[in-house]
Residue frames relative to the residue before (quaternion, step in Angstrom):
aa qw qx qy qz dx dy dz
M 1.0000 0.0000 0.0000 0.0000 0.00 0.00 0.00
Y 0.6539 -0.5454 0.3790 0.3622 3.50 -1.28 -0.15
E 0.3326 -0.7631 0.5027 0.2331 3.62 -0.74 0.88
T 0.8036 0.0790 -0.0586 0.5870 3.66 0.92 -0.80
I 0.0244 -0.7993 0.6004 0.0098 3.63 -0.70 1.02
L 0.2558 -0.7668 0.5850 0.0659 3.47 -0.79 1.26
V 0.0794 -0.7965 0.5992 -0.0161 3.43 -0.93 1.19
P 0.2463 -0.7502 0.5857 0.1830 3.70 -0.39 1.09
I 0.1461 -0.7757 0.6123 0.0443 3.56 -0.90 0.97
D 0.1749 -0.7044 0.6789 0.1113 3.53 -1.33 0.79
I 0.2447 -0.8114 0.5131 0.1362 3.57 -0.19 1.30
A 0.5739 0.5691 -0.3740 0.4548 3.55 1.32 -0.28
D 0.7863 0.2645 -0.0786 0.5528 3.59 1.19 -0.68
P 0.0485 -0.8674 0.4942 0.0325 3.66 0.67 0.98
D 0.5771 0.6162 -0.3715 0.3863 3.57 1.14 -0.54
T 0.6558 0.4936 -0.2762 0.4999 3.50 1.20 -0.80
S 0.7200 0.4703 -0.2544 0.4424 3.59 0.95 -0.82
K 0.5768 0.6453 -0.3751 0.3319 3.69 1.00 -0.73
P 0.6989 0.4699 -0.3102 0.4409 3.62 0.80 -0.96
A 0.6366 0.5190 -0.3123 0.4774 3.58 1.14 -0.68
V 0.6250 0.4831 -0.3559 0.4993 3.65 1.00 -0.75
A 0.6767 0.4867 -0.3484 0.4287 3.71 0.71 -0.86
R 0.6453 0.4966 -0.3304 0.4773 3.63 0.95 -0.82
A 0.6963 0.4893 -0.2988 0.4318 3.60 0.81 -0.84
A 0.6096 0.5469 -0.3141 0.4803 3.52 1.19 -0.77
A 0.6434 0.5345 -0.3066 0.4542 3.56 0.96 -0.83
M 0.6577 0.5063 -0.2816 0.4815 3.48 0.98 -0.97
A 0.6587 0.5006 -0.2986 0.4757 3.57 0.88 -0.92
K 0.6396 0.5533 -0.3000 0.4413 3.62 0.90 -0.86
A 0.7004 0.4555 -0.2580 0.4852 3.54 0.95 -1.03
G 0.8340 0.2648 -0.1467 0.4612 3.64 0.95 -0.49
Q 0.4798 -0.7005 0.3731 0.3741 3.47 1.43 0.55
G 0.3592 0.7501 -0.4894 0.2623 3.55 0.97 0.82
H 0.4314 -0.6645 0.5360 0.2915 3.47 -1.38 0.06
L 0.3053 -0.7067 0.6054 0.2023 3.64 -1.29 0.61
R 0.0875 -0.7458 0.6587 0.0479 3.44 -1.11 0.72
L 0.1203 -0.8051 0.5775 0.0620 3.62 -0.47 1.18
V 0.0514 -0.8106 0.5833 -0.0031 3.52 -0.91 0.94
Y 0.0810 -0.7571 0.6475 0.0317 3.59 -0.92 0.99
V 0.2284 -0.7756 0.5795 0.1023 3.55 -0.94 0.97
R 0.2826 -0.7259 0.6093 0.1481 3.61 -0.72 1.09
S 0.3926 -0.6881 0.5469 0.2709 3.58 -1.17 0.60
I 0.4766 -0.6252 0.5316 0.3153 3.53 -1.15 0.66
M 0.3594 -0.7372 0.5388 0.1926 3.49 -0.96 1.01
P 0.4772 -0.6642 0.4707 0.3309 3.62 -0.69 1.01
V 0.6170 -0.5887 0.4269 0.3009 3.47 -1.21 0.90
T 0.6297 0.5344 -0.3747 0.4212 3.63 0.98 -0.71
Y 0.6847 0.4511 -0.3259 0.4705 3.71 1.00 -0.38
M 0.4355 0.7496 -0.4285 0.2546 3.71 1.12 -0.29
E 0.7140 0.4436 -0.2896 0.4578 3.53 0.92 -0.91
F 0.6494 0.5319 -0.3346 0.4282 3.62 1.14 -0.08
V 0.6924 0.4568 -0.2614 0.4935 3.58 1.29 -0.17
P 0.5959 -0.5621 0.4009 0.4103 3.65 -1.14 0.65
P 0.6887 -0.5037 0.3694 0.3681 3.47 -1.46 0.49
Q 0.7530 0.3858 -0.2030 0.4929 3.65 0.94 -0.82
F 0.2907 0.8020 -0.4816 0.2010 3.60 1.27 0.16
D 0.6953 0.4893 -0.2952 0.4358 3.65 0.74 -0.91
E 0.6453 0.5167 -0.2967 0.4781 3.52 1.06 -0.89
Q 0.6585 0.5107 -0.2994 0.4647 3.56 1.03 -0.91
Q 0.6280 0.5232 -0.3382 0.4664 3.64 0.99 -0.79
Q 0.6400 0.5274 -0.3135 0.4625 3.58 0.94 -0.98
R 0.6666 0.5107 -0.2731 0.4694 3.63 0.86 -0.99
E 0.6748 0.4811 -0.2838 0.4824 3.58 0.80 -0.84
A 0.6977 0.4488 -0.3058 0.4673 3.59 0.86 -0.75
E 0.5930 0.5306 -0.3760 0.4747 3.63 1.17 -0.58
D 0.6624 0.5041 -0.3182 0.4537 3.59 0.88 -0.92
A 0.6355 0.5156 -0.3388 0.4643 3.64 0.91 -0.81
L 0.6701 0.5036 -0.2870 0.4636 3.61 0.94 -0.90
A 0.6560 0.5025 -0.3229 0.4614 3.50 0.98 -0.88
E 0.5981 0.5670 -0.3385 0.4541 3.64 1.02 -0.74
L 0.6667 0.4956 -0.2664 0.4888 3.49 0.94 -1.00
A 0.6294 0.5127 -0.3204 0.4882 3.67 0.88 -0.89
A 0.6567 0.5430 -0.3286 0.4074 3.61 0.82 -0.87
E 0.6461 0.5457 -0.2712 0.4596 3.59 1.16 -0.70
I 0.5863 0.5996 -0.3641 0.4052 3.59 1.15 -0.45
D 0.3957 -0.7429 0.4983 0.2081 3.52 -0.92 1.07
L 0.4609 0.5908 -0.5058 0.4275 3.57 0.46 1.27
P 0.6123 -0.5242 0.4431 0.3924 3.62 -1.22 0.41
D 0.6157 -0.5984 0.3657 0.3592 3.52 -0.99 0.81
E 0.6502 0.5285 -0.3038 0.4535 3.68 1.06 -0.69
R 0.7012 0.4233 -0.2853 0.4978 3.52 1.15 -0.15
V 0.6875 0.3551 -0.2983 0.5587 3.60 1.14 0.34
S 0.0251 0.7801 -0.6227 0.0558 3.48 -0.96 1.08
S 0.1031 -0.8089 0.5729 0.0827 3.56 -1.12 0.28
V 0.0882 -0.7696 0.6319 0.0232 3.58 -1.26 0.50
V 0.2044 -0.7230 0.6431 0.1479 3.50 -1.29 0.69
R 0.1105 -0.8068 0.5802 0.0135 3.55 -0.89 1.05
L 0.2604 -0.7601 0.5689 0.1753 3.55 -1.10 0.35
G 0.5401 0.5812 -0.4664 0.3911 3.62 -0.89 1.08
S 0.7276 -0.3646 0.3013 0.4969 3.47 -1.30 -0.50
I 0.6004 -0.6216 0.3671 0.3439 3.62 -0.92 0.81
Y 0.7438 0.3893 -0.2907 0.4591 3.55 0.51 -0.98
H 0.6353 0.5410 -0.3510 0.4247 3.58 0.84 -0.76
E 0.6652 0.5142 -0.2497 0.4804 3.64 1.00 -0.88
V 0.6411 0.5045 -0.3156 0.4847 3.55 0.99 -0.85
L 0.6653 0.5107 -0.2930 0.4590 3.54 0.84 -1.01
D 0.6975 0.4917 -0.2748 0.4429 3.48 0.92 -0.95
E 0.6335 0.4946 -0.3066 0.5100 3.52 1.16 -0.65
A 0.5835 0.5332 -0.3957 0.4676 3.69 0.96 -0.48
D 0.6495 0.4863 -0.3047 0.4988 3.62 0.92 -0.87
K 0.7034 0.5238 -0.2746 0.3943 3.60 0.72 -0.97
C 0.7417 0.4012 -0.1661 0.5112 3.52 1.11 -1.04
G 0.4894 -0.6861 0.4262 0.3287 3.58 1.19 -0.18
A 0.2539 0.8129 -0.5006 0.1551 3.56 1.15 0.35
D 0.1919 -0.7796 0.5732 0.1641 3.55 -1.12 0.59
L 0.7568 0.1702 -0.1486 0.6134 3.53 1.46 0.08
I 0.1494 -0.7251 0.6592 0.1316 3.63 -1.10 0.57
V 0.1207 -0.7331 0.6678 0.0456 3.58 -0.95 1.02
I 0.0535 0.8195 -0.5670 0.0641 3.58 -0.63 1.18
G 0.4014 -0.6997 0.5455 0.2273 3.51 -1.03 0.82
S 0.0670 -0.7776 0.6206 0.0758 3.61 -0.95 0.72
H 0.4776 -0.6375 0.5481 0.2548 3.55 -1.21 0.78
R 0.6006 -0.4862 0.4485 0.4491 3.60 -1.23 0.15
P 0.4277 -0.7488 0.4713 0.1847 3.51 -0.75 1.13
S 0.3330 -0.6774 0.6095 0.2423 3.53 -1.26 0.45
M 0.6897 -0.4434 0.3435 0.4580 3.54 -1.27 0.12
S 0.6131 0.5538 -0.3739 0.4214 3.75 1.01 -0.68
T 0.7838 0.3141 -0.2018 0.4962 3.58 0.92 -0.63
Y 0.4243 -0.7746 0.3833 0.2703 3.50 1.41 0.18
L 0.8423 -0.0992 0.0495 0.5275 3.70 -0.10 -1.20
L 0.7859 0.1684 -0.0774 0.5899 3.66 1.08 -0.67
G 0.5809 -0.5108 0.4697 0.4255 3.50 -1.33 0.25
S 0.7141 -0.5452 0.2956 0.3246 3.45 -1.34 0.61
N 0.6607 0.4784 -0.2947 0.4977 3.59 1.18 -0.69
A 0.5903 0.5344 -0.3576 0.4879 3.65 1.08 -0.81
T 0.6472 0.5451 -0.3309 0.4177 3.57 0.82 -1.03
T 0.7041 0.4667 -0.2697 0.4623 3.55 0.73 -1.13
I 0.6397 0.4984 -0.3440 0.4733 3.68 0.91 -0.78
V 0.6701 0.4924 -0.3322 0.4452 3.60 0.80 -0.84
R 0.7026 0.4873 -0.2805 0.4362 3.66 0.93 -0.83
H 0.8082 0.3170 -0.1657 0.4679 3.57 1.07 -0.66
A 0.4725 0.6818 -0.4432 0.3399 3.52 1.27 -0.02
K 0.3987 -0.7192 0.5269 0.2151 3.58 -1.17 0.71
I 0.6877 0.3448 -0.2260 0.5976 3.54 1.39 -0.21
S 0.6854 -0.4588 0.3612 0.4351 3.49 -1.55 0.29
V 0.1644 -0.7258 0.6648 0.0651 3.50 -1.37 0.66
L 0.0648 -0.7708 0.6315 0.0535 3.53 -1.01 0.94
V 0.2145 -0.7904 0.5697 0.0682 3.48 -0.72 1.11
V 0.1541 -0.8120 0.5629 -0.0090 3.52 -0.72 1.25
R 0.0774 -0.7803 0.6189 0.0450 3.61 -0.83 0.91
């Protein structure tokens, strides 16, 4: 089975992430694996920086970490088998980098219902599937 399963989370769209988390948790539980949750924050354009409070970035990081910790606490696995990280950057790049960094052997990603422009998968899921060096399971 899989030792480390990486699950990208969109804390702004939990309905897309919940089925992927449930599937990954079941797989980890069956095989004594570990879950690594990752949320990627977007980089704020420099043009907006003068309009936000000085501690905005730290506040956003803290709120994302708290939201991810709440989600991790709901997973039916021992605490030592669930970890989480909040990264900053482009979603697919940071997810793939985190997969390498944590030694993941599977990525389980939720995907929204696609539009014609993204054809079968969402754009981030598509890019992750195409460029991942490890197996990717897309859950809807």
